[in-house]
C-alpha positions in Angstrom: -16.6 6.3 -32.5 -13.3 4.9 -30.6 -15.9 2.4 -29.2 -17.8 1.6 -32.3 -18.0 -2.2 -32.4 -17.8 -1.3 -36.8 -14.3 0.7 -36.7 -12.8 -2.3 -34.5 -14.2 -4.6 -37.9 -13.0 -2.1 -39.6 -9.3 -2.4 -38.3 -9.3 -6.0 -37.8 -10.6 -6.7 -41.5 -7.9 -4.2 -42.9 -5.1 -6.2 -40.4 -6.6 -9.2 -41.9 -6.0 -7.6 -45.7 -2.4 -6.8 -44.1 -1.8 -10.2 -43.4 -3.4 -11.6 -46.7 -1.3 -9.5 -48.7 1.8 -10.0 -47.1 1.4 -13.7 -47.5 0.6 -13.4 -51.6 4.0 -11.7 -51.9 6.0 -14.3 -50.3 3.8 -17.3 -52.2 4.1 -15.3 -55.4 7.9 -14.5 -54.5 8.8 -17.9 -53.5 7.2 -19.9 -56.7 8.8 -17.7 -59.4 12.1 -14.8 -58.5 12.7 -17.7 -55.6 12.5 -20.8 -57.9 15.6 -19.0 -60.1 17.1 -17.9 -56.7 17.5 -21.8 -56.0 18.8 -22.3 -59.7 21.6 -19.5 -58.9 22.6 -21.2 -55.7 22.7 -24.5 -56.7 24.7 -24.0 -59.9 27.3 -21.4 -57.1 27.6 -24.4 -54.5 28.8 -27.1 -57.9 31.2 -24.8 -58.8 32.8 -24.2 -55.1 32.7 -28.3 -55.4 34.1 -28.9 -58.5 36.8 -26.3 -57.6 37.5 -27.8 -54.3 38.0 -31.2 -56.2 40.2 -29.6 -58.6 42.4 -27.8 -55.5 43.1 -30.9 -53.5 44.6 -33.1 -57.2 46.1 -29.9 -59.0 49.1 -27.8 -58.6 48.2 -24.5 -57.5 49.4 -22.7 -61.3 46.6 -25.9 -63.0 44.5 -24.7 -59.9 44.6 -21.0 -61.4 44.0 -22.4 -64.9 41.0 -23.8 -63.9 39.1 -21.3 -62.4 40.0 -18.8 -65.2 38.6 -20.9 -67.7 35.2 -21.1 -65.2 35.2 -17.5 -65.1 35.4 -17.0 -69.0 33.3 -20.2 -69.5 30.1 -18.5 -68.0 29.5 -14.9 -68.1 27.2 -15.0 -65.4 29.6 -15.8 -63.2 32.1 -14.1 -60.6 35.2 -16.6 -59.7 37.5 -14.9 -57.7 41.1 -17.2 -55.7 42.3 -14.9 -52.9 46.0 -15.9 -51.4 49.0 -14.4 -50.7 50.0 -13.6 -54.4 46.4 -11.4 -55.1 43.4 -12.1 -57.2 42.9 -14.4 -59.6 39.2 -14.6 -61.4 37.3 -12.1 -63.1 36.4 -10.7 -59.8 39.1 -8.1 -57.8 38.1 -7.9 -54.5 37.2 -10.9 -52.4 33.6 -9.6 -49.7 34.8 -10.7 -46.6 31.0 -10.2 -45.6 30.2 -13.6 -47.7 29.5 -16.8 -46.1 31.4 -19.9 -46.4 29.8 -22.8 -47.9 26.9 -24.4 -47.4 25.6 -20.9 -46.3 25.2 -18.2 -49.2 24.8 -14.3 -48.8 24.6 -11.2 -51.4 26.8 -8.7 -52.3 27.1 -5.5 -54.5 29.4 -5.1 -57.6 29.7 -2.2 -59.8 29.1 -4.0 -63.5 29.9 -1.3 -66.1 29.6 -3.8 -68.7 27.2 -2.4 -72.2 23.7 -2.8 -71.8 23.8 -2.9 -68.0 20.8 -0.5 -66.6 21.7 -0.7 -63.0 25.3 -0.8 -62.9 25.0 -2.1 -59.3 24.2 -5.2 -59.0 23.1 -7.4 -56.1 25.2 -10.8 -56.8 24.1 -14.0 -54.8 27.9 -16.4 -53.4 29.5 -18.4 -51.3 33.4 -18.9 -51.0 34.5 -22.1 -49.3 38.7 -22.8 -48.5 40.8 -24.7 -50.7 44.8 -25.3 -49.9 45.2 -23.3 -52.9 43.2 -19.7 -50.9 39.8 -18.7 -50.4 37.2 -19.3 -53.0 34.8 -17.2 -54.1 32.0 -17.9 -56.3 29.0 -15.8 -57.5 25.8 -15.4 -60.0 25.1 -13.1 -61.1 22.1 -12.1 -63.8 21.8 -8.7 -64.9 18.6 -9.2 -67.4 17.0 -11.2 -64.5 18.1 -9.0 -61.7 16.6 -5.3 -63.4 13.3 -8.2 -64.0 13.6 -9.0 -60.4 13.6 -5.3 -59.2 10.9 -4.4 -61.4 8.7 -7.8 -61.1 8.6 -6.9 -57.2 8.3 -3.1 -57.3 5.6 -4.1 -59.6 4.4 -6.9 -56.6 4.5 -4.6 -53.9 2.9 -1.6 -55.6 -0.2 -3.4 -56.8 -0.6 -5.1 -53.2 -0.3 -2.0 -51.4 -3.2 -0.1 -53.7 -5.2 -2.9 -52.5 -4.4 -2.8 -49.1 -5.6 1.3 -49.1 -8.8 0.1 -51.8 -10.1 -2.4 -49.4 -9.3 0.1 -46.6 -10.5 2.7 -47.6 -14.0 0.3 -49.3 -14.0 -0.7 -45.7 -14.1 2.7 -44.1 -16.8 4.0 -46.3 -18.8 0.8 -45.6 -18.5 1.0 -41.7 -19.7 4.8 -42.0 -22.9 4.4 -44.3 -23.4 1.5 -42.3 -22.8 3.7 -39.0 -25.1 6.2 -40.5 -28.1 3.9 -41.0 -27.8 3.1 -37.0 -27.4 6.9 -36.8 -31.1 7.2 -37.7 -32.3 3.8 -35.6 -30.9 5.4 -32.4 -31.9 8.6 -33.3 -35.7 7.3 -33.3 -35.5 5.3 -31.0 -34.4 8.1 -28.5 -37.3 10.2 -30.0 -39.3 7.8 -28.9 -37.5 7.5 -25.7 -38.7 11.1 -25.3 -43.0 9.9 -26.0 -42.7 10.8 -29.7 -44.4 8.1 -30.2 -45.4 8.6 -34.1 -41.7 8.4 -34.8 -40.3 6.0 -37.6 -36.8 4.6 -38.6 -36.8 5.4 -42.3 -37.0 2.2 -44.9 -35.1 2.2 -48.0 -35.5 0.2 -51.2 -32.6 -2.4 -50.7 -35.0 -4.4 -48.6 -31.8 -5.5 -46.8 -31.3 -6.7 -43.9 -31.7 -2.9 -42.5 -34.3 -2.7 -44.7 -36.2 -5.9 -42.4 -34.7 -4.2 -39.3 -36.1 -1.2 -40.1 -39.7 -2.2 -40.6 -39.2 -4.6 -37.3 -38.7 -1.4 -35.4 -41.6 0.5 -37.1 -44.3 -3.2 -36.4 -43.2 -2.8 -32.8 -43.6 1.1 -32.6 -46.9 0.9 -34.1 -48.3 -1.9 -31.5 -46.4 0.4 -28.6 -48.4 3.3 -30.4 -51.7 1.2 -30.5 -50.9 -0.4 -27.5 -51.1 2.9 -25.5 -53.6 4.3 -27.3 -56.0 1.3 -26.5 -55.0 2.4 -22.9 -56.0 5.6 -23.3 -58.8 4.5 -25.0 -59.6 2.3 -22.1 -59.3 4.8 -19.4 -61.5 6.9 -21.2 -64.7 4.5 -21.8 -64.2 2.9 -17.8 -64.9 6.6 -17.0 -67.7 7.0 -19.4 -68.8 4.0 -19.1 -68.8 3.0 -15.6 -69.6 6.6 -14.4 -73.2 6.5 -14.7 -74.1 3.4 -12.8 -71.3 4.1 -10.1 -73.3 7.4 -9.7 -76.1 6.5 -9.2 -76.2 3.5 -6.9 -74.0 6.3 -5.1 -76.9 8.2 -4.8 -79.2 5.4 -3.7 -76.8 4.7 -1.6 -77.1 8.5 0.0 -80.8 8.3 -0.4 -81.3 5.2 1.8 -78.8 6.8 4.4 -80.7 9.6 4.4 -83.7 8.1 5.3 -81.9 5.5 7.6 -83.1 2.1 6.6 -83.9 0.3 3.4 -85.6 -2.5 2.5 -85.3 -5.9 0.7 -86.1 -5.0 -2.5 -84.2 -1.8 -2.0 -80.6 -3.8 -0.9 -81.8 -5.7 -4.5 -81.8 -3.3 -6.7 -78.0 -1.8 -5.3 -76.6 -5.4 -5.1 -78.0 -5.6 -9.0 -75.9 -2.6 -9.5 -73.0 -4.0 -7.9 -73.6 -7.2 -9.5 -73.8 -5.5 -13.3 -70.0 -3.3 -12.8 -68.8 -6.7 -11.1 -69.1 -8.4 -14.4 -67.9 -5.3 -16.5 -64.4 -6.1 -14.6 -64.6 -9.5 -14.9 -65.6 -9.7 -18.7 -62.4 -7.6 -18.8 -60.3 -10.6 -16.5 -61.0 -13.0 -18.9 -60.8 -11.1 -22.1 -57.3 -9.7 -20.4 -56.3 -14.0 -20.3 -58.2 -14.7 -23.1 -55.6 -12.7 -25.3 -52.8 -13.4 -23.0 -52.7 -16.9 -23.5 -53.6 -17.4 -19.4 -56.5 -19.5 -19.6 -55.9 -23.5 -20.7 -58.7 -25.0 -22.3 -59.6 -28.0 -23.6 -59.7 -28.3 -27.4 -61.8 -30.7 -29.0 -63.7 -31.4 -33.3 -66.4 -28.6 -33.0 -68.9 -28.9 -35.7 -69.5 -25.8 -36.2 -73.0 -26.1 -37.6 -74.0 -28.4 -34.6 -72.8 -25.1 -32.4 -74.6 -22.7 -34.7 -77.8 -24.7 -34.3 -77.9 -23.9 -30.1 -77.2 -20.3 -30.5 -80.3 -20.2 -32.7 -82.6 -21.7 -29.9 -80.9 -19.9 -27.1 -81.8 -16.6 -29.4 -85.3 -16.8 -30.7 -87.1 -15.6 -27.0 -84.5 -12.9 -27.3 -85.6 -12.0 -31.0 -88.9 -12.5 -31.1 -89.3 -9.3 -28.5 -88.1 -7.3 -31.5 -90.2 -9.5 -34.0 -87.1 -10.7 -35.8 -86.3 -13.8 -38.2 -83.4 -16.0 -37.1 -82.0 -18.6 -40.2 -79.3 -20.6 -40.3 -78.0 -22.1 -43.7 -75.7 -24.5 -44.2 -73.5 -24.6 -47.6 -70.6 -26.5 -46.0 -69.7 -28.8 -43.4 -67.3 -26.8 -40.7 -65.1 -29.0 -38.7 -63.4 -27.1 -35.7 -60.3 -27.8 -33.5 -61.1 -26.1 -30.0 -62.7 -25.1 -27.3 -66.8 -25.7 -27.5 -67.2 -23.6 -24.8 -65.5 -20.6 -26.2 -66.5 -20.9 -30.3 -70.1 -21.1 -28.4 -69.6 -17.3 -27.0 -68.5 -16.2 -29.6 -70.8 -16.9 -32.1 -73.8 -15.9 -29.6 -72.5 -12.2 -29.4 -72.4 -12.0 -32.7 -75.6 -12.8 -33.2 -77.1 -11.4 -29.8 -75.6 -8.1 -31.7 -77.2 -8.2 -34.7 -80.5 -8.4 -32.5 -79.3 -5.8 -30.8 -78.8 -3.1 -33.7 -81.4 -4.6 -36.8 -84.3 -3.1 -37.4 -87.4 -4.5 -35.8 -89.1 -7.8 -38.3 -85.6 -8.2 -39.9 -84.3 -11.1 -40.3 -81.3 -12.4 -39.2 -78.9 -15.2 -40.9 -76.7 -17.7 -40.0 -74.1 -18.9 -43.1 -72.4 -22.1 -42.3 -69.3 -22.6 -45.5 -66.7 -25.5 -45.0 -64.2 -22.7 -43.5 -66.3 -19.9 -42.4 -69.1 -19.3 -40.5 -71.2 -15.5 -41.3 -73.8 -13.9 -39.7 -75.8 -11.0 -41.8 -78.1 -8.8 -40.4 -80.3 -6.0 -41.5 -78.6 -3.2 -39.3 -77.0 -0.2 -40.4 -73.3 -1.5 -40.0 -70.3 -0.1 -39.0 -68.3 2.7 -40.1 -65.0 1.7 -42.5 -62.7 3.5 -40.3 -63.9 2.2 -37.2 -64.2 -1.5 -37.8 -60.6 -2.0 -36.3 -61.7 -0.1 -33.4 -64.4 -1.9 -32.2 -61.8 -4.6 -31.6 -60.6 -2.2 -28.5 -62.0 -2.7 -25.1 -64.9 -0.6 -24.4 -64.5 0.4 -27.2 -68.6 1.7 -28.3 -69.8 3.9 -31.2 -71.4 6.3 -30.3 -74.9 5.6 -31.3 -74.4 1.9 -29.2 -74.0 4.2 -26.2 -77.6 4.0 -25.7 -77.5 0.8 -25.6 -76.8 -1.8 -23.0 -73.5 -3.1 -23.1 -70.0 -2.5 -22.6 -68.1 -2.9 -25.5 -65.8 -5.8 -25.1 -68.6 -7.9 -27.3 -66.1 -8.0 -30.2 -63.1 -8.0 -27.7 -63.9 -11.4 -26.9 -64.9 -12.5 -30.5 -61.2 -11.5 -31.4 -59.8 -13.0 -28.9 -61.7 -16.4 -29.1 -60.6 -16.2 -32.7 -57.2 -15.6 -32.6 -57.4 -18.4 -30.2 -58.9 -21.3 -32.8 -56.6 -19.2 -35.7 -60.0 -18.0 -37.3 -59.9 -14.5 -38.7 -62.6 -11.9 -38.2 -63.8 -9.6 -41.5 -67.0 -7.2 -41.3 -68.4 -6.2 -44.7 -70.8 -3.2 -44.7 -72.9 -5.1 -47.6 -76.6 -5.7 -48.2 -77.0 -4.7 -44.3 -73.9 -6.0 -42.1 -71.4 -9.4 -42.1 -69.3 -10.6 -39.5 -67.4 -13.6 -40.1 -65.4 -16.1 -39.0 -62.5 -17.8 -41.2 -60.9 -20.0 -41.4 -57.2 -20.3 -43.4 
């Protein structure tokens, strides 16, 4: 908890709020109570200046009479003269702590006037030395003092409550954030221990944490899919390559037992090796395409022209099954891409259609302005298998009787992604696969 960044931010927020409250108190006090205090100070200094002037021109008795008159004219003023004869004015003592003009200070007096709630009053005053003794002038306003004390109490109390409320809200907010982060940490810990199915709970607020949870879950989905793909590829490699390797081993053992091998027998062995190498080369090329490691030149590609070439190349293969290849042009589809890769992708799709269509069937290539589709009369691909067939070396159970290694559709999707196309599969009146532009 001590190393929590959120806790530090909460404490920083509390400190900022404290400074802000103090600043507010200072500003409010200056422009309310402070303003009135400035007027009181001005009255004190002006009265002291007047008495100073009187002391220089008047006799002691005249000065004392004027001092008493000033003290009596303003009920809020406190005026006192101290000399060897005693105290004169409306205050019977002169506080030693009061500084001389131009300084000013506060002192306490006991006010026994009728109607005064607070008997002990805080008075501001200053003093000056005259030739008739030290003179003190103070200003006492019980009503204002009461208002000022109540105002300051209310101001300090409200600021304190605001500070406590802000601190409490910050603490609750930080604790809520920590709880949500704890969920994320718990899930990542479970994933690190091997539980790839764990997912971060996603709330309904669609806030930043929900976006983070969605991003983490999406990443975990990809990791889980990748791990499943690796396991699937491993199983498929073991399943599909075991047969040719075993066959190769048996033939080699037979030749070793005979002690020699003819040219035709060696050619057969080389064919088996070439078949295996072809598989690995195809996987290597697919990896390069998916990772963008292979640099290819892009240029304008007329999909209609490519389809015509694909049809021309695939006709002999279709004729072996008494199948018909048809090309229908419903638009002009020109794509910025690599002609060689697009040709291979389209040929793979047509080759699959020929392979899985019944003898005597019809395969159609239809070109639209933004997509190209291949329709066949084959059994199609079950919906729950349609995403899996794009995995490397993944083959439907019924397809294992056919030649191939389950890399064709993986290559098609890699080429499609490279060109910004999407691959869609549909089981309707046979089977259709389309390469669609955005």
